C-alpha positions in Angstrom: -6.8 25.0 -11.3 -8.0 26.4 -8.6 -11.5 26.0 -6.9 -13.8 28.7 -8.5 -16.8 27.8 -6.5 -19.3 30.9 -6.0 -20.6 29.7 -2.6 -21.2 33.5 -1.0 -18.9 33.6 1.9 -20.1 34.3 5.5 -20.2 37.8 6.4 -18.2 37.1 9.3 -15.7 34.8 7.4 -12.8 37.3 8.2 -13.0 36.8 11.6 -11.6 33.4 11.3 -9.2 33.8 8.7 -7.3 36.5 10.5 -6.9 35.4 13.8 -6.0 31.8 13.0 -3.7 33.1 10.3 -2.2 35.4 13.0 -1.9 32.4 15.7 -0.5 30.1 12.8 2.1 32.8 11.8 3.5 32.8 15.5 2.8 28.8 16.5 3.1 27.0 13.3 5.4 23.9 13.9 8.9 23.7 12.2 8.0 20.4 10.0 10.5 19.6 7.1 7.9 19.4 4.5 6.6 22.9 5.2 9.9 24.1 4.5 10.6 25.5 0.8 13.0 23.0 0.3 10.7 20.2 0.3 8.8 20.8 -3.0 5.8 19.3 -4.1 7.4 15.8 -4.2 7.9 16.8 -0.5 4.3 17.7 0.1 3.3 15.0 -1.7 5.4 12.4 0.6 4.3 13.8 3.8 0.2 13.7 2.8 0.9 9.9 1.9 2.1 9.2 5.3 0.5 11.5 7.5 -2.8 9.5 6.9 -3.8 7.9 10.1 -0.3 8.3 11.4 0.9 10.9 13.9 3.6 13.6 13.6 6.4 12.2 15.8 6.3 8.9 13.7 6.0 10.1 10.2 9.0 12.5 10.6 11.9 10.3 10.7 11.0 8.2 8.1 10.0 10.8 5.8 13.4 12.4 6.1 14.9 8.6 5.2 12.9 8.3 2.1 13.7 11.9 0.9 17.0 11.5 1.4 17.0 8.5 -0.5 14.6 9.0 -3.2 14.4 12.9 -3.3 12.2 13.2 -6.7 9.4 11.2 -8.1 11.7 9.5 -10.2 13.8 8.0 -8.1 11.8 6.1 -6.4 10.0 5.0 -10.0 13.2 3.4 -10.5 13.0 1.1 -7.5 11.2 -2.5 -7.5 7.8 -1.9 -5.0 9.0 -3.7 -2.6 11.4 -1.4 -1.8 8.8 1.4 -1.2 7.1 -1.0 1.2 10.1 -1.7 2.9 11.3 1.7 3.5 7.4 2.1 4.6 8.9 0.5 8.1 6.5 0.3 10.8 4.0 3.1 9.5 1.0 1.4 9.4 -1.3 0.8 6.4 1.8 -0.3 4.0 -0.8 -0.2 0.5 -0.1 3.6 0.9 3.6 2.8 -0.1 2.6 1.0 -3.1 0.2 4.0 -3.8 2.9 6.2 -3.5 5.2 3.9 -5.6 2.2 4.1 -8.3 2.0 7.8 -8.0 5.8 8.6 -8.9 5.8 6.2 -11.7 3.1 8.0 -13.1 4.7 11.2 -12.3 7.6 10.3 -14.3 5.6 8.8 -17.1 3.0 11.2 -17.8 4.6 14.8 -16.3 8.6 14.4 -16.7 9.3 13.7 -13.2 7.4 16.9 -12.1 4.8 16.6 -9.5 1.6 18.7 -11.6 0.6 22.2 -10.3 -3.0 21.4 -11.9 -5.5 20.1 -9.4 -7.4 17.8 -12.5 -4.1 16.1 -13.1 -3.4 15.4 -9.5 -6.4 14.1 -8.7 -5.8 11.5 -11.9 -2.4 10.4 -10.5 -2.7 7.0 -9.0 -3.4 6.9 -5.1 -4.6 10.5 -5.3 -7.8 11.5 -3.4 -9.9 14.4 -3.5 -8.1 15.2 -0.2 -4.8 15.0 -1.4 -4.9 16.9 -4.6 -5.9 19.4 -2.7 -3.8 19.7 -0.2 -0.5 19.6 -2.3 -2.6 21.8 -4.7 -2.6 24.4 -1.6 0.5 23.7 0.3 2.9 22.9 -2.7 1.6 25.6 -5.2 -0.7 27.8 -3.0 -3.7 27.4 -4.7 -7.1 28.1 -3.5 -8.7 24.7 -2.5 -11.0 23.4 0.5 -8.5 20.8 2.6 -10.5 18.9 4.4 -8.7 16.4 6.4 -10.0 15.6 10.1 -8.9 18.5 12.0 -10.0 21.2 9.2 -13.5 19.2 9.6 -13.6 19.3 13.3 -12.9 23.3 13.7 -15.2 24.2 10.5 -17.7 21.5 12.7 -17.2 23.8 16.1 -16.6 27.1 15.4 -19.1 27.6 12.6 -21.9 24.8 13.3 -21.7 24.3 16.5 -21.3 20.9 16.6 -18.0 19.0 19.2 -17.4 16.5 16.3 -18.4 16.0 12.1 -19.7 13.2 10.5 -18.1 9.9 10.5 -17.5 10.8 6.3 -17.1 14.1 5.0 -20.3 15.4 3.3 -21.7 17.7 0.9 -22.5 20.1 3.7 -19.2 20.3 4.7 -17.6 20.8 1.2 -20.1 23.6 0.8 -19.4 25.4 3.9 -15.4 24.9 3.7 -15.7 26.4 0.2 -17.7 29.6 1.4 -15.0 29.9 4.2 -12.4 30.2 1.5 -10.9 33.7 1.5 -11.0 35.0 -2.0 -7.1 35.4 -2.3 -5.2 32.3 -3.2 -2.4 33.0 -0.9 -4.4 33.7 1.9 -6.6 30.7 1.2 -3.7 28.3 1.1 -2.5 30.2 4.3 -5.6 29.2 6.2 -6.1 26.1 5.2 -2.8 25.2 6.6 -3.7 27.4 9.6 -6.8 25.5 10.5 -5.2 22.0 10.1 -2.6 23.4 12.5 -5.2 24.3 15.1 -7.1 21.6 14.9 -3.9 19.4 15.6 -2.3 21.7 18.5 -5.9 23.2 20.2 -8.8 22.4 18.8 -8.2 18.7 19.5 -10.5 15.6 19.4 -9.8 15.2 23.1 -9.3 17.9 26.0 -9.6 20.7 23.8 -7.6 23.6 25.1 -10.3 26.8 24.5 -7.5 29.2 26.1 -5.2 29.0 23.6 -7.8 28.9 21.0 -7.7 32.4 18.5 -11.0 32.1 17.8 -12.6 30.5 21.1 -15.2 34.1 21.6 -16.9 33.5 18.0 -16.5 29.3 18.4 -20.3 28.3 17.8 -19.5 25.4 19.7 -18.6 26.8 23.0 -20.4 29.7 22.7 -23.6 26.9 23.0 -22.1 25.6 26.5 -19.9 23.1 24.5 -22.8 20.4 24.1 -21.4 16.8 24.2 -21.7 14.6 20.7 -25.0 13.7 19.9 -24.5 11.1 16.7 -23.6 7.6 16.6 -21.0 6.5 19.0 -17.1 7.1 17.9 -15.5 4.0 18.4 -11.6 3.8 18.6 -9.9 1.5 16.2 -8.5 -1.9 17.7 -5.1 -3.6 16.8 -4.2 -5.9 19.5 -5.1 -9.5 17.9 -6.8 -8.3 14.5 -5.6 -9.3 11.0 -3.7 -6.1 10.9 -1.3 -7.1 13.5 -0.7 -10.4 12.0 -0.1 -8.5 8.8 2.3 -6.1 10.3 3.9 -9.1 11.7 4.3 -11.1 8.5 5.7 -7.8 6.6 8.1 -7.4 9.2 9.9 -10.5 8.7 9.8 -9.7 4.8 11.2 -6.2 4.9 13.8 -7.6 7.2 14.8 -10.3 5.0 17.6 -9.9 2.1 16.3 -13.0 0.2 12.9 -14.6 -0.1 11.5 -15.9 3.0 10.1 -19.5 3.5 6.6 -20.7 4.9 8.3 -22.1 7.9 9.8 -18.3 8.9 6.6 -16.8 8.5 4.7 -19.8 10.4 6.5 -18.4 13.8 5.0 -14.9 13.6 1.6 -15.9 14.6 0.5 -19.2 16.9 -2.9 -19.1 15.1 -2.8 -20.8 11.7 -6.3 -19.9 10.1 -5.6 -16.4 11.0 -2.1 -16.3 10.1 -3.3 -17.7 6.5 -5.7 -15.5 6.0 -3.4 -12.4 6.6 -0.8 -13.8 4.3 -3.5 -14.4 1.3 -4.8 -10.7 2.2 -1.0 -9.3 1.8 -1.1 -11.1 -1.1 -4.1 -9.9 -2.6 -3.0 -6.8 -1.8 0.1 -6.5 -3.8 2.3 -6.0 -0.7 3.7 -9.6 -0.9 4.7 -11.8 -4.0 4.3 -15.8 -3.5 7.2 -17.7 -5.3 8.0 -21.5 -6.1 8.7 -23.5 -3.2 6.7 -22.1 -0.8 8.9 -18.5 -0.7 7.6 -15.4 -0.2 9.4 -11.5 -0.9 8.2 -8.1 -1.3 7.1 -7.1 -4.6 9.7 -6.9 -7.4 7.6 -5.5 -10.1 
């Protein structure tokens, strides 16, 4: 199912599509999930991994993952803890459990093939609005508004003259993105990938390179003199000393272990016992760690 929105497209929408797609054809990175052999499963895996994680960190883990689990059924047949183990240090490891759950659902409901229907994609565990649109667009060439952080920033600057989009995606952004979609499905899918790449490589959050931008001459933000962002302060995420860091250290011990780990081994990873216990409890609550009898812990087996 494709996006059938009837929002009228701006008269000059083609002035964005044509140069951005031409730029993409020349400058797109050769990424493994963009190759035909990746298939819909490869695209889905990449979309889970790329959430809040840079390409440079994702690529080696992605390649190892697809070598081990080339189809959803291969992953579904393993314990969820193996997905967490293979996730390594990508961060936000609940994504590994969600991807494992999606693989199980694909195997049980769709014969092991990632569905092409947008509504069926959206019904899979761990699949939200963005990921469903991305898989439908990038894997199946459908017409959907694919709104990740990079695309939202490109549209905010080029179409509305604002340096940064709102913190959360708004209805106004969705309407604009739908209005800017090319009518042709193949062109719309190409536009989705091209505008995302433009935001990743040129129209970046910091140190944007307008000299390399194919639509700089008609960018509303640039034409307005590049006014500074006037919204709430944009704060970067901290990591050192947080529960996230403690969780990461606890998981690292469990990923490297071949047998259940005693509490005493986990106690060595962090000096502060209250925070350490809180982090361990949260891992158990999230289903990332399974407590056993006699104070032992392991990655989840079911």
